[in-house]
C-alpha positions as CSV (number, residue, x, y, z in Angstrom):
1,M,61.3,-10.2,151.3
2,D,63.3,-13.6,151.7
3,E,63.9,-13.4,147.8
4,Q,66.5,-11.6,145.8
5,I,65.2,-8.2,144.4
6,R,66.1,-8.1,140.7
7,L,65.6,-5.5,138.5
8,L,65.7,-5.8,134.6
9,C,66.8,-2.8,132.9
10,V,66.3,-2.8,129.1
11,D,67.5,0.1,126.6
12,D,69.7,0.5,123.8
13,E,71.9,3.3,125.3
14,E,74.9,2.2,127.6
15,N,74.5,5.5,129.5
16,V,71.3,5.4,130.1
17,L,72.0,1.5,132.0
18,K,74.5,3.0,133.7
19,A,72.7,5.7,135.2
20,L,69.9,3.5,136.0
21,K,72.5,1.3,137.8
22,R,73.8,4.3,139.8
23,I,70.7,5.2,141.5
24,F,70.1,1.6,143.1
25,L,73.9,1.6,144.0
26,D,73.0,2.1,147.9
27,S,69.8,-0.8,147.7
28,D,69.8,-4.3,147.8
29,Y,68.6,-5.0,144.3
30,E,70.3,-6.8,141.6
31,I,70.4,-4.4,138.5
32,I,70.6,-6.7,135.5
33,T,71.4,-4.7,132.2
34,A,69.7,-5.4,128.7
35,S,70.7,-3.5,125.4
36,S,67.7,-5.0,123.4
37,G,64.5,-6.4,123.8
38,S,65.6,-9.8,122.7
39,E,68.5,-10.0,125.3
40,G,66.1,-8.8,128.0
41,L,63.8,-12.0,126.9
42,E,66.9,-14.3,126.8
43,I,67.9,-12.6,130.7
44,L,64.2,-13.5,131.6
45,K,64.4,-17.0,130.4
46,E,67.5,-17.8,132.5
47,T,67.1,-15.9,135.6
48,E,64.0,-16.1,137.7
49,P,62.7,-14.4,139.7
50,I,62.9,-10.9,137.8
51,Q,60.2,-8.5,140.0
52,V,60.5,-5.5,137.8
53,V,61.6,-5.0,134.2
54,I,62.2,-0.9,133.1
55,S,62.0,-0.6,129.6
56,D,62.8,2.1,126.7
57,Y,60.1,2.6,124.9
58,R,62.0,3.2,121.2
59,M,64.4,0.6,120.9
60,P,65.3,-1.0,117.1
61,A,64.5,-4.2,116.0
62,M,62.0,-4.6,118.8
63,N,60.6,-1.6,120.4
64,G,59.4,-1.7,123.9
65,V,55.9,-2.5,123.4
66,D,56.7,-5.5,121.4
67,F,59.3,-6.3,124.4
68,L,56.9,-5.7,127.1
69,R,53.9,-7.8,125.5
70,E,55.9,-10.4,125.5
71,V,57.1,-10.1,129.4
72,Y,53.5,-10.1,130.1
73,R,52.7,-12.9,127.8
74,N,55.3,-15.4,129.5
75,W,56.0,-13.3,133.2
76,P,52.5,-11.7,133.9
77,D,53.6,-11.3,137.6
78,T,56.7,-9.5,136.8
79,V,56.0,-5.6,136.6
80,R,56.4,-3.8,133.7
81,I,57.7,-0.2,133.8
82,V,58.2,2.0,130.3
83,L,60.7,5.1,129.9
84,S,60.3,7.2,126.8
85,G,62.0,10.5,125.7
86,Y,59.0,11.0,123.2
87,A,55.7,13.1,124.3
88,D,53.9,11.0,121.9
89,T,50.7,10.0,123.7
90,A,49.3,7.5,121.1
91,S,52.2,5.4,121.6
92,I,52.3,5.7,125.3
93,V,48.5,4.5,125.6
94,E,49.7,2.2,123.0
95,A,52.3,1.0,125.5
96,I,50.0,0.9,128.4
97,N,47.4,-1.3,126.6
98,E,49.1,-3.8,124.8
99,G,52.0,-4.1,127.2
100,H,49.9,-4.0,130.6
101,I,52.3,-1.4,131.5
102,Y,52.3,-0.7,135.5
103,K,53.9,2.7,135.0
104,F,54.8,5.4,132.1
105,I,58.2,7.4,133.3
106,P,58.9,10.2,131.0
107,K,62.9,11.2,130.4
108,P,64.6,12.7,131.7
109,W,63.4,10.8,134.9
110,N,63.6,12.4,138.7
111,D,65.6,9.6,140.6
112,D,63.7,10.0,143.9
113,E,60.5,9.8,141.9
114,L,61.8,6.5,139.9
115,K,62.7,5.0,143.5
116,V,59.2,5.9,145.0
117,S,58.0,4.2,141.4
118,I,60.1,1.0,142.2
119,S,59.2,0.4,145.5
120,N,55.6,1.0,144.9
121,A,56.1,-1.7,141.8
122,L,57.9,-4.4,144.4
123,D,54.9,-3.9,146.7
124,R,52.5,-4.4,144.2
125,Y,54.6,-7.8,142.7
126,F,55.1,-8.9,146.2
127,I,50.9,-8.4,146.9
128,K,50.1,-10.0,144.1
129,Q,52.3,-13.4,144.9
130,K,50.6,-13.1,148.5
131,N,47.1,-13.1,146.5
132,N,48.2,-15.8,144.6
133,I,49.6,-18.1,147.5
134,L,46.3,-17.2,149.2
135,T,43.8,-18.2,146.3
136,K,46.0,-21.7,145.7
137,E,45.8,-21.9,149.4
138,L,41.9,-21.4,149.1
139,A,41.5,-23.7,146.5
140,E,43.3,-26.5,148.4
141,K,40.7,-25.8,151.0
142,N,37.8,-25.9,148.9
143,R,39.0,-29.1,147.4
144,E,39.5,-30.5,150.9
145,L,36.1,-29.2,151.7
146,L,34.7,-31.0,148.8
147,E,36.3,-34.2,149.0
148,I,35.0,-33.9,153.3
149,N,31.4,-33.2,151.9
150,N,31.9,-36.0,149.5
151,N,33.0,-38.5,152.0
152,L,30.4,-37.2,154.2
153,E,27.7,-38.0,151.4
154,K,28.8,-41.6,151.5
155,V,28.8,-41.9,155.1
156,V,25.3,-40.8,155.5
157,E,24.2,-42.7,152.2
158,K,25.9,-45.9,154.1
159,R,24.1,-45.0,157.3
160,T,21.0,-44.8,155.7
161,S,21.3,-48.0,154.1
162,D,22.1,-49.4,157.2
163,L,19.1,-48.0,158.9
164,I,16.9,-49.4,156.1
165,L,18.5,-52.8,156.6
166,Q,18.1,-52.4,160.0
167,N,14.5,-51.6,159.8
168,R,13.8,-54.6,157.2
169,I,15.4,-56.9,159.7
170,L,13.0,-55.8,162.4
171,T,10.2,-56.0,160.5
172,C,11.0,-59.4,159.6
173,S,11.6,-60.3,162.6
174,Q,8.4,-58.8,164.0
175,N,6.5,-60.5,161.4
176,I,8.2,-63.7,162.3
177,L,6.9,-62.9,166.2
178,D,3.6,-62.5,165.1
179,A,3.4,-65.5,163.3
180,L,4.1,-67.8,166.1
181,P,1.2,-69.7,167.4
182,V,2.3,-68.5,171.0
183,A,2.5,-65.2,172.7
184,V,5.8,-63.8,173.2
185,I,6.7,-61.1,175.6
186,G,10.0,-59.3,176.1
187,I,10.5,-57.3,179.7
188,D,13.7,-55.1,180.4
189,P,15.3,-55.6,183.8
190,D,13.6,-52.4,185.1
191,G,10.2,-54.1,184.4
192,Q,9.3,-52.3,181.1
193,I,7.5,-54.4,178.4
194,V,10.2,-53.9,175.3
195,Q,8.6,-56.4,172.6
196,C,5.4,-58.2,172.7
197,N,4.0,-60.3,169.6
198,K,0.4,-60.1,168.1
199,L,-0.6,-63.1,170.4
200,G,0.4,-61.7,173.4
201,L,-1.1,-58.1,172.3
202,D,-4.1,-59.9,171.6
203,M,-4.1,-61.9,174.9
204,F,-3.4,-58.6,177.3
205,M,-4.3,-55.7,175.6
206,M,-8.0,-56.1,176.2
207,E,-7.0,-55.0,180.1
208,S,-4.5,-52.5,179.3
209,G,-4.3,-51.1,176.4
210,N,-1.2,-51.4,174.2
211,I,1.0,-53.1,176.7
212,L,4.3,-52.1,174.9
213,G,6.2,-49.4,176.7
214,M,4.2,-50.2,180.0
215,D,5.4,-51.3,183.6
216,R,4.9,-54.8,183.6
217,R,3.3,-54.6,187.0
218,D,0.7,-52.6,185.7
219,S,-0.2,-54.5,182.4
220,L,0.2,-57.8,183.6
221,P,-2.0,-60.1,185.8
222,V,-1.3,-61.1,189.2
223,E,0.0,-64.5,188.4
224,L,2.0,-63.8,185.7
225,N,3.8,-60.6,187.7
226,A,4.7,-63.7,190.5
227,L,6.0,-66.1,188.0
228,I,8.2,-63.1,186.7
229,E,9.6,-62.5,190.2
230,D,10.4,-66.5,190.9
231,I,12.3,-66.2,187.2
232,M,14.6,-63.1,188.5
233,K,15.3,-65.2,191.7
234,K,15.5,-69.0,190.3
235,G,15.9,-68.7,186.6
236,D,13.9,-70.4,183.8
237,I,10.4,-71.6,185.1
238,T,7.6,-73.3,183.4
239,A,4.3,-73.2,184.9
240,S,0.8,-72.6,184.3
241,I,-1.6,-69.6,185.1
242,Q,-5.7,-69.2,184.7
243,K,-6.6,-66.3,182.2
244,N,-10.5,-65.7,181.8
245,G,-11.1,-69.2,182.7
246,S,-8.4,-70.7,180.6
247,S,-5.3,-72.2,181.7
248,V,-2.1,-71.0,179.9
249,S,1.1,-72.7,179.9
250,V,4.1,-69.8,180.5
251,K,7.6,-70.5,180.0
252,G,9.8,-68.0,181.5
253,V,13.5,-67.6,180.5
254,H,16.0,-64.9,182.3
255,M,18.3,-63.7,179.7
256,E,22.0,-62.2,180.0
257,H,23.8,-61.7,177.0
258,E,27.3,-61.5,176.8
259,H,27.1,-58.1,175.4
260,G,25.3,-56.7,178.5
261,Q,21.8,-57.3,177.4
262,E,19.2,-58.3,180.1
263,G,15.8,-59.0,180.7
264,I,13.0,-61.7,180.8
265,I,11.4,-63.5,177.9
266,L,8.0,-65.3,178.5
267,V,6.5,-67.9,176.2
268,L,2.8,-68.3,177.3
269,D,0.4,-70.9,175.1
270,R,-3.5,-70.9,176.0
271,K,-4.4,-74.6,176.6
272,V,-6.9,-76.0,174.7
273,P,-9.5,-78.0,176.4
274,A,-9.8,-81.1,175.5
């Protein structure tokens, strides 16, 4: 325990206060005394923390019940103990209920039992303090967790919004490609067909099915594959191939993007006989 232990003893009899101080002469406790409830309240206002309050039950002006009720109202963590020389059960119950008393000790008391009671009261005080700290820490962790969850929801919402936008852009791009009057085919460096517009599908899928995701060597005509090999070696090429008795003009481009994207783009235009 790092903080100074203080006991406040309140009794209108001076000899009782002296007796209480003598009991704890060998302890590290700071013993503070008051001869009335009002004086005890003033001491509590000026001196914090006071971990334990021991009060006589019957005192003039402000009795022990009224005093301890005020202690509970203003310093709820302080442990409250009542002393009484009267075997008045009803009054004791009132003190316990209204003053939220931790323990009732009758007069005359046993010194050893009183010391044990004070030790237990201090344990109770510090356990409650520790619980208060843990409760605050838990509340802070919960607040942090709630903030993280809120931020995560915003991140997910932002990513979802970005994905929706990207899908719209891709759909728009595909619609533009499909509207072109020429066939457009994209091939990655490994030879996989990764892009093909509607006219390109119409031109080649009758032979191979849907060519997207297929290897170009298995899906495209031999003549076109030969041109692709030339594009990979020589760069851009413009040529013609024959398909189903028609001449198809082919423009091939070897694409090398600065961000590492690489591949072959083919633009095919079926020539209409004059």
